[in-house]
C-alpha positions as CSV (number, residue, x, y, z in Angstrom):
1,X,175.3,153.3,-14.6
2,X,173.1,150.4,-16.0
3,X,169.8,152.3,-16.7
4,X,168.0,149.0,-17.7
5,X,168.8,147.4,-14.3
6,X,167.6,150.3,-12.2
7,X,164.0,150.1,-10.8
8,X,163.9,153.7,-9.9
9,X,166.0,156.9,-9.8
10,X,165.6,158.9,-6.6
11,X,166.3,162.6,-7.4
12,X,166.4,163.8,-3.9
13,X,168.6,162.5,-1.2
14,X,170.9,164.4,1.3
15,X,174.6,163.9,2.3
16,X,174.1,164.5,6.0
17,X,177.6,163.8,7.4
18,X,181.1,164.1,6.0
19,X,183.9,161.4,6.2
20,X,185.2,163.4,9.3
21,X,181.8,163.3,11.1
22,X,181.0,166.9,10.4
23,X,177.1,167.4,9.8
24,X,175.9,170.3,7.6
25,X,173.1,171.1,10.2
26,X,173.3,172.1,14.0
27,X,172.3,169.4,16.2
28,X,169.1,171.1,17.4
29,X,167.9,171.4,13.8
30,X,168.9,167.7,13.0
31,X,167.0,166.5,16.2
32,X,163.8,168.5,15.5
33,X,163.6,167.5,11.8
34,X,163.9,163.7,12.9
35,X,161.0,164.2,15.3
36,X,159.1,166.1,12.6
37,X,159.7,163.3,9.8
38,X,159.4,160.3,12.3
39,X,162.7,159.2,11.0
40,X,163.2,155.5,10.5
41,X,166.7,154.1,10.6
42,X,170.0,155.9,10.8
43,X,169.6,159.8,10.6
44,X,173.1,160.5,9.4
45,X,174.3,157.7,7.1
46,X,177.6,158.1,5.4
47,X,178.0,158.5,1.7
48,X,179.2,154.9,1.4
49,X,176.1,153.7,3.3
50,X,174.0,155.7,1.3
51,X,175.3,154.1,-1.9
52,X,175.0,150.7,-0.3
53,X,171.3,151.4,0.7
54,X,170.4,152.2,-2.9
55,X,172.5,149.6,-4.4
56,X,170.6,146.8,-2.5
57,X,167.5,148.1,-3.9
58,X,168.6,148.4,-7.5
59,X,168.1,152.1,-7.4
60,X,170.1,155.3,-8.3
61,X,170.1,158.4,-6.2
62,X,170.9,162.0,-6.8
63,X,172.8,163.2,-3.7
64,X,173.7,166.5,-2.4
65,X,174.6,168.6,0.6
66,X,173.1,172.1,1.5
67,X,175.4,174.9,1.9
68,X,173.8,177.7,4.0
69,X,176.9,178.7,5.7
70,X,176.1,182.5,5.5
71,X,172.7,182.1,7.2
72,X,173.5,179.3,9.7
73,X,177.3,179.4,10.4
74,X,177.5,175.8,9.8
75,X,179.8,174.6,6.9
76,X,178.3,172.0,4.5
77,X,179.6,168.6,3.6
78,X,182.3,169.5,1.0
79,X,180.8,169.2,-2.4
80,X,184.0,167.6,-3.6
81,X,183.6,164.9,-1.1
82,X,180.2,164.3,-2.4
83,X,181.2,164.2,-6.0
84,X,184.2,162.0,-5.2
85,X,182.0,159.4,-3.5
86,X,179.5,159.5,-6.3
87,X,182.4,158.7,-8.8
88,X,183.6,155.9,-6.7
89,X,179.9,154.6,-6.6
90,X,178.9,155.7,-10.1
91,X,176.6,152.7,-10.4
92,X,174.2,154.3,-8.0
93,X,175.1,157.8,-7.0
94,X,174.5,161.0,-9.2
95,X,176.3,164.1,-7.8
96,X,174.7,167.4,-7.4
97,X,176.3,170.2,-5.3
98,X,175.2,173.2,-3.3
99,X,176.6,176.6,-3.2
100,X,175.5,179.3,-0.8
101,X,174.3,182.1,-3.2
102,X,176.0,184.7,-0.9
103,X,179.4,183.4,-1.8
104,X,179.3,185.7,-4.9
105,X,181.9,185.5,-7.4
106,X,183.8,182.8,-5.6
107,X,180.7,180.6,-5.6
108,X,180.4,181.1,-9.3
109,X,183.9,180.0,-9.9
110,X,183.3,177.1,-7.6
111,X,180.1,176.0,-9.6
112,X,181.9,176.1,-12.8
113,X,184.9,174.0,-11.3
114,X,182.5,171.4,-9.8
115,X,181.0,170.8,-13.2
116,X,184.2,170.9,-15.2
117,X,186.4,169.0,-12.7
118,X,184.1,166.9,-10.7
119,X,181.3,166.0,-13.1
120,X,178.5,167.6,-10.9
121,X,175.1,167.3,-12.6
122,X,173.0,169.9,-10.8
123,X,172.8,172.4,-7.8
124,X,170.5,172.4,-4.9
125,X,169.2,175.6,-3.4
126,X,167.1,175.8,-0.2
127,X,165.8,179.3,-0.2
128,X,164.4,179.2,3.3
129,X,167.6,177.9,5.0
130,X,169.9,180.0,2.7
131,X,167.7,183.1,3.4
132,X,167.1,184.5,-0.3
133,X,164.4,185.0,-2.8
134,X,165.3,183.0,-5.8
135,X,164.3,185.7,-8.2
136,X,166.6,188.3,-6.4
137,X,168.8,189.3,-9.3
138,X,171.5,190.6,-6.8
139,X,172.0,187.1,-5.3
140,X,172.0,184.1,-7.3
141,X,171.6,185.0,-10.9
142,X,175.2,184.6,-11.7
143,X,175.0,180.9,-10.5
144,X,172.0,180.5,-12.7
145,X,173.9,181.6,-15.6
146,X,176.7,179.1,-15.0
147,X,174.0,176.3,-14.5
148,X,172.1,177.1,-17.8
149,X,175.4,177.4,-19.8
150,X,176.8,174.0,-18.4
151,X,173.3,172.3,-19.0
152,X,173.1,171.3,-15.4
153,X,170.0,171.3,-13.3
154,X,168.9,173.9,-10.5
155,X,166.8,172.1,-7.8
156,X,165.0,174.4,-5.5
157,X,163.3,173.5,-2.0
158,X,159.7,174.7,-2.2
159,X,157.0,175.0,0.4
160,X,157.2,174.5,4.0
161,X,160.3,172.8,5.6
162,X,160.8,170.3,8.2
163,X,163.9,171.9,9.1
164,X,163.3,174.1,12.0
165,X,159.9,172.9,12.7
166,X,159.2,172.7,16.4
167,X,162.2,174.7,17.3
168,X,161.5,178.2,18.9
169,X,160.9,180.7,16.0
170,X,161.4,178.0,13.6
171,X,165.1,178.3,14.2
172,X,165.1,181.7,12.4
173,X,164.1,179.8,9.0
174,X,161.5,181.8,7.0
175,X,159.0,180.0,4.9
176,X,158.3,183.0,2.5
177,X,161.5,182.6,0.5
178,X,160.2,179.2,-0.9
179,X,157.1,180.2,-2.5
180,X,157.5,178.5,-6.0
181,X,156.2,181.6,-7.8
182,X,159.6,183.3,-7.1
183,X,161.1,180.6,-9.4
184,X,158.7,181.5,-12.2
185,X,160.7,184.6,-12.6
186,X,163.9,182.5,-12.7
187,X,162.4,180.3,-15.4
188,X,161.3,183.2,-17.4
189,X,164.8,184.9,-17.2
190,X,166.7,181.7,-17.9
191,X,164.5,180.0,-20.5
192,X,167.0,177.1,-21.1
193,X,167.6,176.4,-17.5
194,X,166.5,172.9,-16.3
195,X,164.6,173.3,-13.1
196,X,163.2,171.0,-10.5
197,X,160.7,172.3,-7.9
198,X,161.3,170.0,-4.9
199,X,158.4,168.5,-2.7
200,X,154.7,169.1,-2.7
201,X,154.9,172.8,-2.2
202,X,152.5,173.2,0.6
203,X,150.8,175.8,1.0
204,X,151.6,176.8,-2.5
205,X,150.8,173.6,-4.4
206,X,148.7,175.4,-7.0
207,X,151.4,177.9,-7.6
208,X,153.9,175.1,-8.4
209,X,151.7,173.2,-10.7
210,X,150.9,176.5,-12.5
211,X,154.8,177.3,-12.9
212,X,155.3,173.7,-14.2
213,X,152.6,173.6,-16.6
214,X,153.7,177.1,-17.9
215,X,157.4,176.9,-18.1
216,X,158.7,173.9,-20.3
217,X,162.0,173.5,-18.3
218,X,160.2,173.3,-14.9
219,X,159.8,169.9,-13.2
220,X,158.5,168.6,-9.7
221,X,159.7,166.2,-7.5
222,X,157.7,164.3,-5.0
223,X,160.1,164.1,-2.1
224,X,159.6,164.8,1.5
225,X,156.1,163.6,1.7
226,X,154.5,160.2,1.9
227,X,152.5,160.0,-1.2
228,X,149.3,159.1,0.9
229,X,149.5,162.9,1.9
230,X,149.7,164.2,-1.6
231,X,147.2,166.9,-2.6
232,X,144.5,165.7,-5.0
233,X,145.5,168.2,-7.5
234,X,148.9,167.2,-7.5
235,X,148.0,163.5,-8.2
236,X,145.7,164.8,-10.9
237,X,148.3,166.8,-12.9
238,X,151.0,163.9,-12.3
239,X,148.5,161.6,-14.1
240,X,147.7,164.1,-17.0
241,X,149.4,167.4,-17.9
242,X,152.6,166.9,-15.9
243,X,153.1,163.1,-16.6
244,X,156.4,163.7,-18.2
245,X,157.8,166.4,-15.6
246,X,157.0,164.8,-12.3
247,X,159.9,162.8,-10.6
248,X,160.3,160.3,-7.7
249,X,162.2,161.7,-4.7
250,X,162.1,160.4,-1.3
251,X,164.3,163.1,1.0
252,X,166.4,160.2,2.3
253,X,167.5,159.8,5.1
254,X,164.5,161.5,6.7
255,X,162.1,159.5,4.6
256,X,163.3,156.3,3.1
257,X,162.5,155.1,-0.5
258,X,161.0,152.0,1.1
259,X,158.5,153.9,2.9
260,X,157.8,156.2,0.0
261,X,157.4,153.5,-2.6
262,X,155.1,151.5,-0.3
263,X,152.6,154.3,-0.2
264,X,153.1,155.2,-3.8
265,X,152.2,151.7,-4.7
266,X,148.7,152.6,-3.3
267,X,148.3,155.8,-5.0
268,X,145.9,156.2,-8.0
269,X,148.6,156.7,-10.6
270,X,147.9,155.5,-14.2
271,X,149.9,152.2,-15.0
272,X,151.6,154.0,-18.0
273,X,152.5,156.9,-15.8
274,X,154.0,155.1,-12.9
275,X,157.4,154.1,-14.8
276,X,157.6,157.7,-16.0
277,X,157.5,159.0,-12.5
278,X,159.8,156.4,-11.0
279,X,162.5,156.5,-13.7
280,X,161.9,157.5,-17.2
281,X,161.3,161.2,-16.6
282,X,164.6,161.6,-14.4
283,X,166.7,159.6,-16.7
284,X,165.8,161.9,-19.6
285,X,166.2,165.1,-17.5
286,X,169.6,163.9,-16.2
287,X,170.8,162.9,-19.6
288,X,171.1,159.2,-18.9
289,X,169.0,158.0,-21.9
290,X,170.5,157.4,-25.3
291,X,170.0,160.0,-27.8
């Protein structure tokens, strides 16, 4: 990956469909999220199509599936397939994985294998879809131990989710699990764990900002929202106290990098902070910069 040629690093993109056409979400949840986000373009691009999309824009992208099989009954896009596609497109794709925290010891072994054999750089958790509190010691702490030990990254969905929005009962998805304050305990118990709080954390934006300013290892990505809707306190912190800890993320394919960047260009972000958010902070966190 030629960092100098990249204009941005998108730390939040989804592998929506496998090479066999298998989707990691049920059809009703896919349809509802497409309506919620007013999706532009193809809703289920292949991994190769995603790589081409970012290559055309001279961008890199962190890509992952979401493994919530215990809660949803739907198998994820295989982590190995995501990692292999990233290896084949290493100029633009950076592989993260996702492991259902209820897989227990088997999930812990899988996490270590994915790092050691497939070069996975981080792990995505979606507490609301996976149905767990991140600070529940009986569920995911074994995974956090592996992630901290291997120096990889834990990326947590926070705040409201568009998955299940508009479906009766929200599709059974509960928002309470994604309050970022639950991740404060994780950051305290694993002081060397690198953490990303994904999205503006509505309705808990202030909580996310508090955790990120208090815990050195906690970062915030700006995915899932058009920048024109960012809460003012998020913009203020991004320009000041958190200027080295805020990261560009789109949530592709539900929100394209083109749409996100067009709105970000209109946001009141300091000139010296803009490149930090778009590339420099992510490059440092992902270990892409030279020591």
